[in-house]
C-alpha positions, 0 to 999 in steps of 0.5 A, a space after each residue: 374080260 377075265 380069264 377063268 383062272 383070274 376069275 377063280 383067283 379073284 373069287 378065292 381072294 374075296 372068299 378068304 377075305 370074308 372068312 378072315 374078317 368073319 373070324 376077326 368080328 366073331 372073336 369072343 371077349 371075356 371080362 374078368 373082375 377080381 374082388 379082394 375078399 381076403 379079409 378086413 383091412 388086408 390089401 391084395 397085391 396081384 399081377 396078371 399075365 398071359 404068355 403074350 401079355 403082361 397086365 402089370 401089378 395092381 393093389 386092391 383094397 378090401 372088398 374093392 375090385 380090379 378087372 380086364 377084358 381080353 379076346 379069346 383066341 380061335 384055338 381056345 387056348 387063352 390062359 391068363 394067370 395071376 400071382 396074388 400076395 397078401 400079408 405073408 402069403 403068396 399064391 397063384 391061379 389061372 384066372 382065365 382058362 378058355 376051356 373052363 370059363 368060355 361058356 360060363 362067362 360068355 355073356 357076363 363078366 367072370 367075377 372072381 372072389 379072392 379068398 384065403 382058401 382059394 378063388 371062387 368064381 361067382 358067375 353062374 353057380 358059385 364054384 370055388 377052386 384050390 390055388 395052383 401048386 407052386 412051381 
């Protein structure tokens, strides 16, 4: 027979296991889809990454798209930024910000139209943003 302290320890272990596994299963994922709307016959180069993960360089033809799917962390600080290049232009933008995109893109892909004036999120009500300032 188990002593009361052993029983409490086993219950604590079971509770923590369920809690941890619940967080694992409950992790929200966001899909990001980036469309090249820079202009006709203009190839868009892009390189997206977070502090922890580099998604590599991509080349997107006019009106084509590229995307990725990532989990949001439990601290709600997920951030992916992309560097965009075309012709003689070089810009960057925070393409996935947890506190900005989580609820808008919770059930639908976060679709971004990349335009010379700045990226526009098409998911939900269309909203355009300025490019990030250069560092």
